[in-house]
C-alpha positions as CSV (number, residue, x, y, z in Angstrom):
1,X,-23.4,16.5,14.7
2,X,-19.7,17.4,14.3
3,X,-18.9,20.3,12.0
4,X,-18.2,18.5,8.7
5,X,-19.6,21.0,6.2
6,X,-17.2,20.2,3.4
7,X,-17.6,16.4,3.3
8,X,-20.6,15.9,1.0
9,X,-21.9,13.5,-1.6
10,X,-23.4,14.5,-4.9
11,X,-27.2,14.0,-4.6
12,X,-26.4,11.3,-2.1
13,X,-26.5,10.2,1.4
14,X,-23.6,9.9,3.9
15,X,-23.8,8.2,7.2
16,X,-22.1,10.1,10.0
17,X,-19.9,7.2,10.9
18,X,-18.7,6.8,7.3
19,X,-17.7,10.5,7.2
20,X,-15.8,10.3,10.4
21,X,-13.9,7.2,9.2
22,X,-12.9,8.8,6.0
23,X,-11.8,12.0,7.5
24,X,-9.8,10.2,10.2
25,X,-7.8,8.6,7.4
26,X,-7.0,11.9,5.7
27,X,-4.3,14.4,6.3
28,X,-5.6,17.2,8.6
29,X,-5.0,19.9,6.0
30,X,-7.2,18.8,3.1
31,X,-10.4,20.7,4.0
32,X,-11.3,24.0,5.6
33,X,-14.2,23.7,8.1
34,X,-16.1,27.0,7.8
35,X,-19.0,26.8,10.2
36,X,-21.8,28.1,7.9
37,X,-25.5,27.6,8.6
38,X,-28.2,29.5,6.6
39,X,-31.9,28.9,6.1
40,X,-33.9,26.7,3.8
41,X,-37.5,27.8,3.3
42,X,-40.3,27.3,0.8
43,X,-40.6,29.7,-2.1
44,X,-44.4,29.2,-1.7
45,X,-45.0,28.2,2.0
46,X,-48.7,28.6,1.6
47,X,-49.0,25.7,-0.9
48,X,-46.4,23.7,0.9
49,X,-48.8,23.7,3.9
50,X,-51.8,22.8,1.7
51,X,-52.4,19.0,1.6
52,X,-54.1,19.5,-1.8
53,X,-50.9,20.8,-3.3
54,X,-48.8,17.8,-2.1
55,X,-48.6,14.1,-2.8
56,X,-50.8,12.2,-0.4
57,X,-49.2,11.6,3.0
58,X,-51.8,9.2,4.4
59,X,-50.9,6.2,2.1
60,X,-47.1,6.8,2.3
61,X,-45.9,3.2,1.7
62,X,-47.9,3.0,-1.5
63,X,-46.7,6.4,-2.7
64,X,-43.1,5.4,-1.9
65,X,-43.4,2.2,-3.9
66,X,-44.9,4.0,-6.9
67,X,-42.3,6.8,-6.8
68,X,-39.6,4.1,-7.0
69,X,-41.3,2.6,-10.0
70,X,-41.5,6.0,-11.7
71,X,-37.8,6.6,-11.0
72,X,-36.9,3.2,-12.5
73,X,-39.0,4.0,-15.7
74,X,-37.2,7.2,-16.6
75,X,-33.8,5.7,-16.9
76,X,-32.7,5.3,-20.5
77,X,-31.9,1.7,-21.4
78,X,-30.4,2.4,-24.8
79,X,-26.6,2.1,-25.4
80,X,-25.1,4.0,-27.1
81,X,-27.2,7.0,-26.4
82,X,-29.8,7.8,-29.1
83,X,-29.2,10.8,-31.3
84,X,-32.6,12.3,-30.3
85,X,-31.3,12.5,-26.7
86,X,-28.9,15.4,-27.6
87,X,-29.7,19.0,-27.0
88,X,-28.2,22.2,-28.4
89,X,-26.6,23.1,-25.0
90,X,-22.8,22.5,-24.7
91,X,-21.8,20.0,-22.0
92,X,-20.0,22.6,-19.9
93,X,-23.4,23.9,-18.7
94,X,-24.1,20.5,-17.0
95,X,-21.1,20.8,-14.8
96,X,-21.1,24.5,-14.4
97,X,-24.5,24.0,-13.0
98,X,-23.2,21.4,-10.6
99,X,-20.4,23.8,-9.5
100,X,-23.0,26.5,-8.8
101,X,-25.0,24.1,-6.8
102,X,-22.0,23.3,-4.6
103,X,-21.3,27.0,-4.1
104,X,-24.7,27.9,-2.8
105,X,-26.4,24.9,-1.3
106,X,-25.6,21.7,0.7
107,X,-27.5,19.4,3.1
108,X,-30.7,18.4,1.3
109,X,-28.8,15.3,0.0
110,X,-27.9,13.5,3.2
111,X,-29.4,12.2,6.4
112,X,-28.8,14.6,9.3
113,X,-29.4,13.9,13.0
114,X,-31.9,16.7,13.4
115,X,-34.4,15.1,10.9
116,X,-36.5,12.3,12.2
117,X,-36.0,9.7,9.4
118,X,-34.6,9.4,5.9
119,X,-35.6,8.2,2.4
120,X,-33.9,4.8,2.8
121,X,-36.9,3.6,4.9
122,X,-39.8,2.0,3.1
123,X,-42.4,3.6,5.3
124,X,-41.0,7.1,6.0
125,X,-43.6,9.8,6.6
126,X,-43.3,13.1,4.7
127,X,-42.1,15.9,7.0
128,X,-44.2,18.9,7.8
129,X,-43.0,22.1,6.2
130,X,-42.7,23.8,9.6
131,X,-40.5,20.9,10.8
132,X,-38.3,21.1,7.7
133,X,-37.8,24.9,8.0
134,X,-36.9,24.6,11.7
135,X,-34.5,21.7,11.4
136,X,-33.0,21.5,7.9
137,X,-30.2,24.1,7.5
138,X,-28.2,25.0,4.4
139,X,-24.4,24.5,5.0
140,X,-23.6,27.1,2.4
141,X,-24.0,30.8,2.1
142,X,-26.4,31.4,-0.8
143,X,-24.5,34.4,-2.0
144,X,-22.4,33.3,-4.9
145,X,-19.2,34.2,-3.0
146,X,-17.2,31.2,-4.0
147,X,-16.6,29.9,-0.5
148,X,-16.1,26.5,-2.1
149,X,-13.0,28.0,-3.7
150,X,-11.7,30.5,-1.1
151,X,-12.7,28.9,2.2
152,X,-12.3,31.5,4.8
153,X,-9.4,33.1,2.9
154,X,-5.6,33.2,3.0
155,X,-3.4,33.6,6.0
156,X,-1.9,37.0,5.6
157,X,-1.1,37.4,9.3
158,X,0.8,34.4,10.7
159,X,-0.6,35.2,14.2
160,X,-4.2,34.7,12.9
161,X,-4.2,31.6,10.6
162,X,-7.3,30.8,8.6
163,X,-8.9,27.4,8.3
164,X,-8.2,27.5,4.6
165,X,-4.5,28.4,4.9
166,X,-3.4,25.3,3.1
167,X,-5.4,26.2,0.0
168,X,-2.9,29.0,-0.7
169,X,0.6,29.2,-1.9
170,X,3.4,29.7,0.7
171,X,5.6,31.9,-1.5
172,X,2.7,34.0,-2.8
173,X,-0.1,33.8,-0.2
174,X,-2.7,35.7,-2.2
175,X,-2.6,33.0,-4.8
176,X,-4.3,29.6,-4.7
177,X,-2.5,26.3,-5.0
178,X,-2.8,24.4,-8.2
179,X,-1.9,20.8,-8.7
180,X,0.6,19.3,-11.1
181,X,-0.3,16.6,-13.6
182,X,1.6,13.3,-13.5
183,X,3.8,12.4,-16.5
184,X,4.6,9.0,-14.9
185,X,2.5,6.7,-12.9
186,X,3.2,5.9,-9.2
187,X,5.6,3.1,-10.3
188,X,7.7,5.4,-12.4
189,X,6.3,4.1,-15.7
190,X,5.4,6.4,-18.6
191,X,1.7,7.3,-19.0
192,X,0.2,6.5,-22.5
193,X,-1.4,9.1,-24.7
194,X,-0.6,12.5,-26.1
195,X,-0.3,15.8,-24.2
196,X,-3.2,18.3,-24.3
197,X,-2.4,21.8,-25.6
198,X,-0.7,23.9,-24.4
199,X,1.6,20.8,-24.1
200,X,4.1,22.4,-21.6
201,X,1.3,23.4,-19.1
202,X,1.0,20.6,-16.6
203,X,-0.5,22.7,-13.8
204,X,-4.1,21.6,-14.5
205,X,-5.1,19.5,-11.5
206,X,-6.6,20.3,-8.1
207,X,-4.0,20.6,-5.4
208,X,-3.8,17.3,-3.6
209,X,-2.6,15.9,-0.3
210,X,-2.1,12.1,-0.5
211,X,-4.3,12.2,-3.6
212,X,-7.2,13.9,-1.8
213,X,-8.1,17.3,-3.2
214,X,-7.3,20.2,-0.8
215,X,-10.3,22.3,-1.7
216,X,-13.3,23.8,0.1
217,X,-15.9,21.3,-1.0
218,X,-15.1,17.6,-1.6
219,X,-18.0,17.3,-4.0
220,X,-15.9,19.2,-6.6
221,X,-13.6,16.2,-6.9
222,X,-16.3,13.6,-7.3
223,X,-16.2,13.6,-11.1
224,X,-13.4,14.7,-13.4
225,X,-15.3,17.4,-15.3
226,X,-16.4,19.4,-12.2
227,X,-12.9,18.9,-10.8
228,X,-11.4,20.4,-14.0
229,X,-13.9,23.2,-13.8
230,X,-12.9,23.9,-10.2
231,X,-9.2,23.9,-11.3
232,X,-10.1,26.6,-13.9
233,X,-11.4,28.8,-11.0
234,X,-8.1,28.4,-9.2
235,X,-6.3,29.3,-12.3
236,X,-8.6,32.2,-13.1
237,X,-8.1,33.7,-9.6
238,X,-4.3,33.5,-10.0
239,X,-4.5,35.1,-13.4
240,X,-6.6,37.9,-11.9
241,X,-3.9,38.5,-9.3
242,X,-1.3,38.9,-12.0
243,X,-3.6,41.2,-14.0
244,X,-4.2,43.5,-11.0
245,X,-0.5,43.7,-10.2
246,X,0.2,44.7,-13.8
247,X,-2.8,46.9,-14.6
248,X,-3.8,48.2,-11.2
249,X,-0.6,48.6,-9.1
250,X,-2.5,50.9,-6.7
251,X,-4.6,47.9,-5.7
252,X,-1.5,45.8,-5.1
253,X,0.3,47.9,-2.5
254,X,-0.1,45.1,0.1
255,X,-1.3,41.6,0.1
256,X,-4.6,42.3,1.8
257,X,-5.6,45.0,-0.7
258,X,-4.4,42.8,-3.6
259,X,-6.4,39.8,-2.4
260,X,-9.6,41.7,-1.7
261,X,-9.5,43.4,-5.1
262,X,-8.7,40.1,-7.0
263,X,-11.3,38.1,-5.1
264,X,-14.0,40.8,-5.8
265,X,-13.2,40.7,-9.5
266,X,-13.4,36.9,-9.6
267,X,-16.7,36.9,-7.8
268,X,-18.2,39.7,-10.0
269,X,-17.1,38.0,-13.2
270,X,-18.5,34.7,-11.9
271,X,-21.9,36.3,-10.9
272,X,-22.2,38.2,-14.2
273,X,-21.5,35.0,-16.2
274,X,-24.0,33.0,-14.1
275,X,-26.8,35.4,-15.0
276,X,-25.8,36.4,-18.5
277,X,-24.4,33.2,-19.9
278,X,-25.5,30.2,-17.8
279,X,-29.0,31.3,-17.0
280,X,-29.7,32.7,-20.4
281,X,-28.6,29.4,-21.9
282,X,-30.7,27.1,-19.8
283,X,-33.9,29.1,-19.3
284,X,-36.6,30.3,-21.8
285,X,-35.7,33.3,-23.9
286,X,-36.6,36.6,-22.2
287,X,-36.9,35.2,-18.7
288,X,-33.6,36.6,-17.4
289,X,-34.0,40.0,-19.1
290,X,-37.5,40.3,-17.6
291,X,-36.4,39.6,-14.1
292,X,-33.4,41.9,-14.4
293,X,-35.6,44.7,-15.7
294,X,-38.6,44.4,-13.5
295,X,-37.2,42.5,-10.5
296,X,-38.2,39.1,-9.1
297,X,-42.0,38.5,-8.8
298,X,-41.7,35.7,-6.2
299,X,-38.3,35.5,-4.6
300,X,-37.8,38.0,-1.7
301,X,-35.8,37.8,1.5
302,X,-37.7,36.3,4.3
303,X,-37.6,38.1,7.7
304,X,-34.9,40.3,6.2
305,X,-32.7,37.4,5.3
306,X,-32.0,35.6,2.0
307,X,-32.9,31.9,2.0
308,X,-32.5,28.9,-0.2
309,X,-35.9,27.8,-1.6
310,X,-36.6,24.1,-1.3
311,X,-38.6,24.1,-4.6
312,X,-35.3,25.2,-6.2
313,X,-32.8,23.0,-4.5
314,X,-34.8,19.8,-4.2
315,X,-36.8,20.0,-7.5
316,X,-36.3,22.6,-10.2
317,X,-32.5,23.0,-10.1
318,X,-32.0,19.2,-10.4
319,X,-32.8,19.6,-14.1
320,X,-29.0,19.2,-14.7
321,X,-29.2,15.5,-13.8
322,X,-31.1,14.9,-17.1
323,X,-28.3,16.6,-19.0
324,X,-25.6,14.1,-18.0
325,X,-24.2,12.0,-20.8
326,X,-23.1,8.4,-20.5
327,X,-19.9,9.2,-22.3
328,X,-18.1,12.3,-23.6
329,X,-15.8,13.6,-26.3
330,X,-13.5,14.4,-23.4
331,X,-10.1,14.9,-25.1
332,X,-8.0,13.4,-27.9
333,X,-7.0,10.5,-25.6
334,X,-10.5,9.6,-24.3
335,X,-13.2,9.8,-26.9
336,X,-15.1,7.6,-29.4
337,X,-12.9,8.7,-32.3
338,X,-10.2,6.5,-33.9
339,X,-6.8,6.5,-32.3
340,X,-8.1,7.2,-28.8
341,X,-7.0,5.1,-25.8
342,X,-10.6,4.4,-24.8
343,X,-13.9,6.2,-24.5
344,X,-14.5,8.7,-21.7
345,X,-17.3,6.9,-20.0
346,X,-19.3,8.1,-17.1
347,X,-17.6,5.4,-15.0
348,X,-14.1,6.6,-15.8
349,X,-14.9,10.2,-15.2
350,X,-15.8,9.2,-11.6
351,X,-12.8,6.9,-11.2
352,X,-10.1,9.4,-12.0
353,X,-10.8,11.6,-9.0
354,X,-9.6,11.7,-5.4
355,X,-12.8,9.9,-4.4
356,X,-11.5,6.8,-6.2
357,X,-7.8,7.3,-5.5
358,X,-7.2,8.6,-9.0
359,X,-8.1,5.5,-10.9
360,X,-8.5,2.8,-8.2
361,X,-11.3,0.2,-8.3
362,X,-12.3,-0.2,-5.5
363,X,-11.5,3.2,-4.2
364,X,-9.5,1.9,-1.2
365,X,-6.8,0.5,-3.5
366,X,-3.9,2.4,-5.0
367,X,-4.6,4.3,-8.2
368,X,-2.1,4.3,-11.0
369,X,-1.0,7.9,-10.3
370,X,-0.5,10.2,-7.4
371,X,-2.0,13.2,-9.2
372,X,-4.2,13.4,-12.3
373,X,-2.4,11.9,-15.3
374,X,-1.6,14.4,-18.0
375,X,-3.6,12.3,-20.5
376,X,-6.8,13.1,-18.5
377,X,-6.5,16.9,-18.8
378,X,-9.8,18.2,-20.3
379,X,-10.0,19.8,-23.7
380,X,-12.5,22.6,-23.0
381,X,-13.1,23.5,-26.7
382,X,-15.0,20.2,-26.9
383,X,-17.4,21.3,-24.1
384,X,-18.1,25.0,-24.8
385,X,-18.9,25.4,-28.5
386,X,-22.6,26.3,-29.1
387,X,-22.2,25.8,-32.8
388,X,-21.0,22.2,-32.3
389,X,-23.7,21.6,-29.7
390,X,-26.3,22.8,-32.1
391,X,-25.4,19.8,-34.4
392,X,-26.9,17.6,-31.6
393,X,-24.0,15.2,-31.5
394,X,-21.6,14.3,-28.8
395,X,-20.5,17.8,-28.2
396,X,-23.8,18.6,-26.6
397,X,-25.4,17.9,-23.3
398,X,-28.4,15.6,-23.2
399,X,-31.8,17.2,-23.4
400,X,-33.6,18.4,-20.3
401,X,-36.3,15.8,-20.3
402,X,-37.6,12.7,-18.5
403,X,-35.0,10.3,-20.0
404,X,-31.9,10.0,-17.9
405,X,-28.6,8.3,-18.9
406,X,-28.3,4.7,-17.7
407,X,-25.3,5.2,-15.5
408,X,-27.4,7.4,-13.2
409,X,-29.1,4.3,-12.0
410,X,-25.8,2.9,-10.6
411,X,-23.6,5.6,-9.2
412,X,-20.3,4.0,-8.4
413,X,-19.4,6.1,-5.4
414,X,-22.7,5.9,-3.6
415,X,-24.1,3.4,-1.1
416,X,-21.2,1.1,-1.2
417,X,-21.1,0.6,2.5
418,X,-24.8,-0.2,2.7
419,X,-26.6,-3.5,2.4
420,X,-29.3,-4.3,-0.2
421,X,-31.9,-2.9,-0.9
422,X,-30.6,0.4,0.6
423,X,-27.5,0.1,-1.5
424,X,-29.5,-0.1,-4.8
425,X,-31.7,2.9,-3.8
426,X,-28.7,5.1,-2.9
427,X,-27.1,4.3,-6.2
428,X,-30.2,5.3,-8.2
429,X,-30.4,9.1,-8.7
430,X,-33.9,9.3,-10.1
431,X,-35.4,7.3,-7.2
432,X,-33.6,9.4,-4.7
433,X,-34.7,12.7,-6.3
434,X,-38.4,11.6,-6.3
435,X,-38.3,10.3,-2.8
436,X,-36.5,13.3,-1.4
437,X,-39.2,15.6,-2.9
438,X,-41.9,13.6,-1.2
439,X,-39.9,13.4,2.1
440,X,-39.5,17.2,2.2
441,X,-43.1,18.1,1.2
442,X,-42.3,19.8,-2.1
443,X,-45.5,21.0,-3.8
444,X,-46.5,19.2,-7.0
445,X,-45.7,20.5,-10.4
446,X,-49.3,21.5,-11.0
447,X,-49.6,23.5,-7.8
448,X,-46.3,25.3,-8.7
449,X,-47.6,26.1,-12.2
450,X,-50.8,27.5,-10.8
451,X,-48.9,29.7,-8.3
452,X,-46.7,31.0,-11.1
453,X,-49.6,31.6,-13.4
454,X,-48.3,29.2,-16.0
455,X,-50.6,27.0,-18.2
456,X,-50.6,23.5,-16.7
457,X,-49.3,20.6,-18.7
458,X,-52.2,18.6,-20.1
459,X,-52.6,14.8,-19.6
460,X,-51.6,14.4,-23.3
461,X,-48.4,16.5,-22.7
462,X,-47.5,14.5,-19.6
463,X,-47.8,11.2,-21.6
464,X,-46.4,12.5,-24.9
465,X,-43.3,10.5,-26.1
466,X,-43.4,8.1,-23.1
467,X,-42.9,4.4,-23.3
468,X,-45.7,2.2,-22.2
469,X,-43.7,1.4,-19.1
470,X,-43.3,5.0,-18.2
471,X,-46.9,5.9,-18.7
472,X,-48.0,3.0,-16.5
473,X,-45.6,4.3,-13.8
474,X,-46.8,7.9,-14.3
475,X,-50.5,7.1,-14.1
476,X,-50.8,7.5,-10.3
477,X,-49.2,10.9,-10.6
478,X,-51.1,12.4,-13.6
479,X,-53.1,14.9,-11.5
480,X,-50.4,15.4,-8.9
481,X,-47.0,15.1,-10.5
482,X,-43.7,15.3,-8.5
483,X,-42.2,18.7,-9.1
484,X,-38.8,17.4,-10.3
485,X,-40.5,15.2,-12.9
486,X,-42.9,18.0,-13.9
487,X,-40.1,20.4,-14.6
488,X,-38.3,17.9,-16.8
489,X,-41.4,17.0,-18.7
490,X,-42.3,20.7,-19.2
491,X,-38.9,21.2,-20.8
492,X,-39.3,18.1,-22.9
493,X,-42.7,19.0,-24.5
494,X,-42.6,22.8,-24.5
495,X,-38.9,23.6,-25.2
496,X,-37.8,20.4,-27.0
497,X,-35.4,19.8,-24.1
498,X,-33.2,22.7,-25.2
499,X,-34.0,24.8,-22.2
500,X,-36.2,24.7,-19.1
501,X,-39.9,25.5,-19.6
502,X,-41.7,28.4,-17.9
503,X,-42.1,26.8,-14.5
504,X,-38.5,25.6,-14.3
505,X,-37.1,28.8,-15.8
506,X,-39.0,31.1,-13.4
507,X,-38.0,29.2,-10.2
508,X,-34.4,28.8,-11.2
509,X,-33.9,32.3,-12.6
510,X,-35.8,34.1,-9.8
511,X,-33.8,32.2,-7.2
512,X,-30.4,32.9,-8.6
513,X,-31.0,36.5,-9.6
514,X,-32.9,37.1,-6.3
515,X,-29.9,35.8,-4.3
516,X,-27.5,38.0,-6.3
517,X,-29.6,41.1,-6.2
518,X,-30.0,40.8,-2.4
519,X,-26.3,40.4,-1.8
520,X,-25.0,43.9,-1.0
521,X,-21.5,42.9,-2.2
522,X,-22.6,41.4,-5.6
523,X,-21.8,43.0,-8.9
524,X,-25.4,44.2,-9.3
525,X,-25.0,46.4,-6.3
526,X,-21.6,47.8,-7.3
527,X,-21.8,51.1,-9.1
528,X,-19.2,52.7,-11.2
529,X,-19.2,56.5,-10.8
530,X,-22.4,56.1,-8.8
531,X,-24.6,55.2,-11.8
532,X,-23.2,52.4,-13.9
533,X,-23.7,48.8,-12.7
534,X,-20.5,46.8,-12.7
535,X,-20.1,44.9,-16.0
536,X,-17.2,43.0,-17.8
537,X,-16.0,46.3,-19.4
538,X,-14.9,47.2,-15.8
539,X,-13.1,43.9,-15.2
540,X,-10.1,42.0,-16.4
541,X,-9.4,41.7,-20.1
542,X,-7.9,39.0,-22.3
543,X,-4.5,39.8,-23.8
544,X,-6.2,41.1,-27.0
545,X,-8.3,43.4,-24.9
546,X,-11.5,41.4,-25.2
547,X,-13.9,41.3,-22.3
548,X,-14.9,38.2,-20.3
549,X,-18.5,37.8,-21.5
550,X,-18.8,34.0,-22.0
551,X,-17.6,30.9,-20.2
552,X,-15.2,30.4,-23.1
553,X,-13.6,33.8,-22.3
554,X,-13.4,32.8,-18.7
555,X,-11.5,29.6,-19.5
556,X,-9.2,31.4,-21.9
557,X,-8.3,34.0,-19.3
558,X,-7.6,31.1,-16.9
559,X,-5.2,29.6,-19.5
560,X,-7.0,26.3,-19.7
561,X,-8.6,26.9,-23.1
562,X,-6.2,28.0,-25.8
563,X,-7.1,31.4,-27.1
């Protein structure tokens, strides 16, 4: 297959000919093709090879049909979203989690030519673990190095241009390009709404070329919140460059030294925040501290190399899908409050991206603006406040549970070039997640819990709080429950949906911390004066001298969240 590592679909499926067609229509400078290929493997290969730890493979058509029914049953039919669906986790963690996923993993979500079949077939046969390991490759480096932001770096020597050269500014090649927000639409007419503080800052869009984002991973422009989060990383890097020039002039003597120092600081802050803010928010209390103190119990490099566990990428880490809301308190223009232009629905958050021509329906048509309209700049204070999220209202993510927001059953950017019933399947996230786990021979939730030494969910717990329809669909899987569903249910009944349960927490935290610990260039392996592990006290500071210790601090330093 041609090298197309940056053209992906969130949780979806892309046919090769569709990718080629889209790329042929784009300017040649919108994406940087880094040829990356690393290993997927099973965290627990012994149980992945044990038929007793898997869903039955000998009656595959029946299992496929029942998995589709289970996927249908976990979609929430209520509109508006019920109050009890809200967690105490701020919404930023949903999309921060998505950004992390795009940084460390790609390829479990699409059909690739070296696999024998795909989940769109009604009679596919689950692949053997050995076949999966040999043929499915991760098109990302699982090292938290932000290749989705940096690509292969700037061109500092004109004789040796990088693939990512167009991500960087011409006048200041160590800085990343940032896009400008539109004040008028493509026809020159004024855009309605009020400006978002700071009002005079309209450098809050992804850099674009004919509306297509010029970034390292197209998935980071598939919905507006993750696009704005990626924009914050561009801004954070540029602010770090300025900080190094001012506070560490000895590290700014030439562009190469300046870029390396700035990039390292960005990566270390990112990695530290992933462990100490993101993970500590979404996992059970004490899990992260235990792993940091005693080391991972289950994740170790295989054959001397780090790998991406399939139990993580195909099952446990997909917990974020249940946190997605059907609508958000996005900013003062798009919310459910009086005076707003309209509500920030899931649909609109996907429409105002390069994937939909910044507002076009269908995506092939012209959108109203050539860059993101100023009225769609995010107000991050509505997404990061844990006190507001604790009120369990709109400024929270949905609970991590087995009740998914209705729009996840009809993803507007997926499957549009397919015919029924394949189109409907590809638009339905829950069905795809369940079928993919079966296809790739992911061990059941019960087998993972046993391996981890965690008390299994009882039948009563698996059925607790379910509708009659859901329990009927779940009945064939009571003793052998798909891992993704099991992780969500464990969170629901043992953590009230406010964090992952023990199984989900251990797999997610061990994988992420294990990957960072086994990266020689990560912050954990950088010592200060030979004894102190790098920490935010050794990094950049806010203007008032405060350290970067939360995602709010990060966004403030980037200048996208007013201090």
